[in-house]
TORPA-4810 file (N, C-alpha, C, O; in nm, 3 decimals):
<nodes>
NODE_1_-0.801_-1.090_1.571_-0.793_-0.970_1.671_-0.926_-0.919_1.687_-0.954_-0.865_1.793_X
NODE_2_-1.020_-0.929_1.587_-1.143_-0.880_1.611_-1.220_-0.933_1.741_-1.287_-0.854_1.807_X
NODE_3_-1.210_-1.060_1.775_-1.280_-1.119_1.897_-1.206_-1.037_2.022_-1.270_-1.012_2.125_X
NODE_4_-1.098_-1.006_2.010_-1.036_-0.937_2.136_-1.091_-0.808_2.138_-1.131_-0.768_2.248_X
NODE_5_-1.105_-0.724_2.030_-1.152_-0.604_2.019_-1.303_-0.592_2.081_-1.336_-0.506_2.162_X
NODE_6_-1.382_-0.687_2.032_-1.509_-0.699_2.056_-1.537_-0.744_2.212_-1.640_-0.716_2.272_X
NODE_7_-1.449_-0.804_2.256_-1.460_-0.862_2.399_-1.444_-0.735_2.482_-1.508_-0.724_2.586_X
NODE_8_-1.366_-0.643_2.444_-1.338_-0.501_2.513_-1.457_-0.415_2.500_-1.459_-0.304_2.555_X
NODE_9_-1.551_-0.457_2.435_-1.668_-0.358_2.402_-1.645_-0.259_2.305_-1.717_-0.159_2.314_X
NODE_10_-1.555_-0.265_2.207_-1.537_-0.187_2.098_-1.604_-0.243_1.978_-1.553_-0.331_1.908_X
NODE_11_-1.721_-0.189_1.957_-1.810_-0.242_1.848_-1.792_-0.173_1.725_-1.818_-0.228_1.618_X
NODE_12_-1.741_-0.036_1.734_-1.717_0.028_1.597_-1.582_0.037_1.586_-1.529_0.135_1.638_X
NODE_13_-1.515_-0.044_1.531_-1.361_-0.067_1.508_-1.303_-0.103_1.377_-1.370_-0.187_1.317_X
NODE_14_-1.220_-0.070_1.329_-1.162_-0.122_1.192_-1.027_-0.120_1.183_-0.963_-0.042_1.252_X
NODE_15_-0.971_-0.201_1.103_-0.840_-0.232_1.084_-0.795_-0.164_0.963_-0.849_-0.196_0.857_X
NODE_16_-0.707_-0.076_0.963_-0.655_0.006_0.853_-0.496_-0.005_0.821_-0.420_-0.054_0.904_X
NODE_17_-0.456_0.041_0.707_-0.323_0.039_0.691_-0.297_0.128_0.558_-0.378_0.145_0.467_X
NODE_18_-0.170_0.179_0.567_-0.132_0.259_0.460_0.004_0.180_0.401_0.087_0.126_0.474_X
NODE_19_0.007_0.184_0.282_0.124_0.112_0.217_0.169_0.198_0.099_0.084_0.253_0.029_X
NODE_20_0.296_0.211_0.074_0.365_0.275_-0.021_0.385_0.190_-0.133_0.415_0.071_-0.120_X
NODE_21_0.367_0.260_-0.269_0.375_0.163_-0.391_0.456_0.227_-0.500_0.447_0.350_-0.509_X
NODE_22_0.526_0.169_-0.575_0.593_0.214_-0.695_0.580_0.097_-0.810_0.632_-0.015_-0.805_X
NODE_23_0.508_0.144_-0.904_0.493_0.037_-1.010_0.572_0.063_-1.110_0.573_0.176_-1.158_X
NODE_24_0.667_-0.053_-1.166_0.771_-0.036_-1.263_0.883_-0.109_-1.222_0.886_-0.198_-1.137_X
NODE_25_0.989_-0.059_-1.299_1.126_-0.120_-1.281_1.207_-0.036_-1.172_1.164_0.022_-1.072_X
NODE_26_1.348_-0.049_-1.223_1.442_0.016_-1.114_1.437_0.175_-1.126_1.467_0.241_-1.027_X
NODE_27_1.403_0.233_-1.237_1.395_0.375_-1.246_1.296_0.434_-1.162_1.320_0.532_-1.091_X
NODE_28_1.176_0.372_-1.169_1.068_0.415_-1.065_1.089_0.370_-0.922_1.031_0.432_-0.833_X
NODE_29_1.160_0.274_-0.895_1.194_0.234_-0.780_1.277_0.349_-0.715_1.239_0.404_-0.612_X
NODE_30_1.388_0.381_-0.779_1.489_0.474_-0.746_1.416_0.619_-0.713_1.445_0.692_-0.618_X
NODE_31_1.327_0.642_-0.801_1.247_0.773_-0.774_1.159_0.762_-0.647_1.147_0.857_-0.569_X
NODE_32_1.104_0.653_-0.631_1.014_0.630_-0.502_1.091_0.643_-0.398_1.053_0.716_-0.306_X
NODE_33_1.233_0.565_-0.389_1.297_0.571_-0.269_1.344_0.718_-0.242_1.333_0.762_-0.128_X
NODE_34_1.398_0.797_-0.345_1.431_0.910_-0.328_1.329_1.017_-0.261_1.358_1.090_-0.166_X
NODE_35_1.208_1.012_-0.325_1.076_1.077_-0.266_1.052_1.038_-0.133_1.023_1.124_-0.049_X
NODE_36_1.061_0.907_-0.102_1.032_0.870_0.030_1.128_0.924_0.142_1.093_0.968_0.251_X
NODE_37_1.251_0.911_0.094_1.369_0.966_0.201_1.349_1.119_0.206_1.357_1.178_0.314_X
NODE_38_1.323_1.183_0.097_1.314_1.324_0.113_1.187_1.372_0.202_1.196_1.472_0.274_X
NODE_39_1.085_1.307_0.193_0.956_1.334_0.270_0.981_1.288_0.426_0.946_1.354_0.524_X
NODE_40_1.043_1.170_0.429_1.059_1.102_0.570_1.204_1.104_0.598_1.265_0.999_0.579_X
NODE_41_1.270_1.212_0.643_1.410_1.197_0.674_1.454_1.117_0.779_1.573_1.086_0.782_X
NODE_42_1.377_1.078_0.866_1.401_0.988_0.966_1.302_0.876_0.962_1.188_0.891_1.005_X
NODE_43_1.347_0.757_0.907_1.262_0.641_0.892_1.287_0.527_0.999_1.399_0.504_1.045_X
NODE_44_1.178_0.462_1.030_1.184_0.330_1.126_1.245_0.232_1.051_1.314_0.149_1.111_X
NODE_45_1.233_0.224_0.928_1.280_0.110_0.846_1.348_0.177_0.711_1.317_0.290_0.674_X
NODE_46_1.434_0.102_0.650_1.483_0.174_0.514_1.377_0.188_0.411_1.281_0.110_0.407_X
NODE_47_1.391_0.278_0.336_1.280_0.335_0.225_1.280_0.202_0.143_1.169_0.170_0.101_X
NODE_48_1.379_0.124_0.114_1.363_0.026_0.030_1.280_-0.097_0.085_1.227_-0.175_0.006_X
NODE_49_1.271_-0.112_0.211_1.167_-0.203_0.271_1.024_-0.141_0.295_0.927_-0.212_0.320_X
NODE_50_1.019_-0.009_0.287_0.900_0.046_0.331_0.797_0.054_0.201_0.676_0.068_0.217_X
NODE_51_0.858_0.042_0.073_0.785_0.072_-0.047_0.762_-0.069_-0.111_0.859_-0.142_-0.130_X
NODE_52_0.645_-0.106_-0.143_0.610_-0.226_-0.231_0.643_-0.188_-0.362_0.587_-0.083_-0.394_X
NODE_53_0.725_-0.245_-0.461_0.749_-0.218_-0.583_0.783_-0.320_-0.680_0.846_-0.420_-0.647_X
NODE_54_0.746_-0.298_-0.792_0.768_-0.394_-0.905_0.649_-0.392_-1.018_0.572_-0.296_-1.024_X
NODE_55_0.641_-0.478_-1.087_0.530_-0.477_-1.187_0.401_-0.469_-1.128_0.389_-0.494_-1.008_X
NODE_56_0.298_-0.436_-1.201_0.144_-0.429_-1.155_0.105_-0.541_-1.103_0.018_-0.529_-1.018_X
NODE_57_0.151_-0.673_-1.133_0.130_-0.796_-1.086_0.161_-0.817_-0.957_0.082_-0.864_-0.876_X
NODE_58_0.296_-0.778_-0.926_0.325_-0.792_-0.801_0.249_-0.701_-0.690_0.230_-0.743_-0.576_X
NODE_59_0.212_-0.586_-0.730_0.148_-0.489_-0.640_0.012_-0.545_-0.624_-0.041_-0.537_-0.514_X
NODE_60_-0.059_-0.609_-0.737_-0.185_-0.669_-0.706_-0.167_-0.786_-0.599_-0.251_-0.798_-0.510_X
NODE_61_-0.064_-0.869_-0.608_-0.048_-0.963_-0.508_-0.022_-0.902_-0.371_-0.063_-0.968_-0.275_X
NODE_62_0.039_-0.790_-0.347_0.054_-0.732_-0.218_-0.080_-0.694_-0.167_-0.109_-0.718_-0.050_X
NODE_63_-0.171_-0.633_-0.254_-0.298_-0.588_-0.210_-0.391_-0.706_-0.179_-0.467_-0.701_-0.083_X
NODE_64_-0.385_-0.814_-0.262_-0.451_-0.933_-0.218_-0.406_-0.988_-0.085_-0.489_-1.043_-0.012_X
NODE_65_-0.283_-0.976_-0.050_-0.236_-1.030_0.068_-0.305_-0.955_0.194_-0.343_-1.012_0.296_X
NODE_66_-0.313_-0.808_0.164_-0.373_-0.727_0.266_-0.517_-0.778_0.278_-0.558_-0.820_0.386_X
NODE_67_-0.590_-0.775_0.174_-0.728_-0.819_0.165_-0.752_-0.944_0.233_-0.847_-0.952_0.309_X
NODE_68_-0.674_-1.045_0.213_-0.682_-1.176_0.275_-0.674_-1.180_0.439_-0.727_-1.266_0.509_X
NODE_69_-0.587_-1.056_0.490_-0.584_-1.060_0.618_-0.698_-1.008_0.692_-0.703_-1.009_0.815_X
NODE_70_-0.798_-0.959_0.611_-0.914_-0.907_0.681_-0.923_-0.760_0.695_-1.017_-0.716_0.763_X
NODE_71_-0.845_-0.681_0.644_-0.817_-0.550_0.674_-0.940_-0.475_0.600_-0.983_-0.511_0.490_X
NODE_72_-0.991_-0.367_0.675_-1.105_-0.302_0.647_-1.071_-0.181_0.541_-1.159_-0.151_0.461_X
NODE_73_-0.967_-0.122_0.539_-0.927_-0.011_0.467_-0.771_-0.012_0.440_-0.689_-0.008_0.532_X
NODE_74_-0.734_-0.019_0.295_-0.583_-0.007_0.259_-0.587_0.108_0.184_-0.660_0.122_0.086_X
NODE_75_-0.491_0.214_0.236_-0.473_0.330_0.157_-0.339_0.313_0.074_-0.232_0.302_0.134_X
NODE_76_-0.345_0.311_-0.042_-0.226_0.289_-0.141_-0.169_0.434_-0.172_-0.239_0.522_-0.223_X
NODE_77_-0.045_0.450_-0.139_0.030_0.582_-0.155_0.140_0.552_-0.261_0.241_0.489_-0.229_X
NODE_78_0.119_0.597_-0.387_0.214_0.592_-0.490_0.306_0.690_-0.463_0.283_0.808_-0.439_X
NODE_79_0.424_0.628_-0.469_0.562_0.694_-0.448_0.635_0.761_-0.585_0.739_0.826_-0.578_X
NODE_80_0.579_0.741_-0.683_0.632_0.785_-0.826_0.543_0.904_-0.875_0.422_0.889_-0.890_X
NODE_81_0.598_1.011_-0.899_0.516_1.130_-0.942_0.484_1.105_-1.097_0.554_1.146_-1.190_X
NODE_82_0.359_1.024_-1.111_0.317_1.013_-1.246_0.171_0.954_-1.236_0.142_0.854_-1.169_X
NODE_83_0.083_1.028_-1.312_-0.056_0.980_-1.314_-0.072_0.839_-1.347_-0.166_0.773_-1.303_X
NODE_84_0.026_0.786_-1.429_0.018_0.661_-1.474_0.005_0.567_-1.349_-0.076_0.474_-1.344_X
NODE_85_0.085_0.597_-1.256_0.070_0.497_-1.132_-0.078_0.486_-1.080_-0.116_0.376_-1.041_X
NODE_86_-0.162_0.594_-1.077_-0.292_0.599_-1.026_-0.373_0.533_-1.143_-0.462_0.452_-1.117_X
NODE_87_-0.345_0.566_-1.267_-0.430_0.470_-1.380_-0.406_0.332_-1.378_-0.499_0.260_-1.414_X
NODE_88_-0.292_0.277_-1.340_-0.272_0.147_-1.335_-0.339_0.071_-1.212_-0.384_-0.043_-1.224_X
NODE_89_-0.344_0.148_-1.084_-0.404_0.104_-0.958_-0.562_0.101_-0.989_-0.635_0.009_-0.952_X
NODE_90_-0.603_0.208_-1.060_-0.750_0.220_-1.061_-0.801_0.124_-1.163_-0.914_0.078_-1.152_X
NODE_91_-0.721_0.090_-1.265_-0.762_0.003_-1.381_-0.732_-0.142_-1.353_-0.808_-0.227_-1.400_X
NODE_92_-0.634_-0.175_-1.284_-0.598_-0.323_-1.280_-0.603_-0.371_-1.125_-0.612_-0.492_-1.103_X
NODE_93_-0.598_-0.295_-1.036_-0.606_-0.336_-0.893_-0.736_-0.296_-0.845_-0.806_-0.388_-0.803_X
NODE_94_-0.779_-0.190_-0.841_-0.913_-0.165_-0.750_-1.042_-0.222_-0.797_-1.135_-0.239_-0.718_X
NODE_95_-1.052_-0.249_-0.913_-1.192_-0.298_-0.966_-1.215_-0.433_-0.878_-1.331_-0.455_-0.845_X
NODE_96_-1.130_-0.513_-0.843_-1.161_-0.636_-0.774_-1.212_-0.609_-0.648_-1.282_-0.694_-0.593_X
NODE_97_-1.185_-0.497_-0.590_-1.228_-0.467_-0.458_-1.348_-0.366_-0.432_-1.382_-0.329_-0.319_X
NODE_98_-1.402_-0.332_-0.542_-1.512_-0.244_-0.539_-1.640_-0.318_-0.488_-1.665_-0.436_-0.513_X
NODE_99_-1.712_-0.241_-0.420_-1.844_-0.318_-0.375_-1.967_-0.265_-0.419_-2.073_-0.319_-0.388_X
</nodes>
């Protein structure tokens, strides 16, 4: 898509995405779904489809897929109210993408 954007004269352009995550098991996923539904009462897709969830390895794979797509910025939005979610992301996912 970058060539099409450049062809239209847009030189300062980036591809960005926001993705919702819940690291852990069923308890964390249930909390994430409840939070997501409370915050977004009308959803374009079910919360269960909008949230990437599972063990940290699965979340790492999701982030790697986004990175492989050539995205410029990915915003990870933890849906579980626990600082441990941020710690896991910062310790086990983000170091691979720091420049």
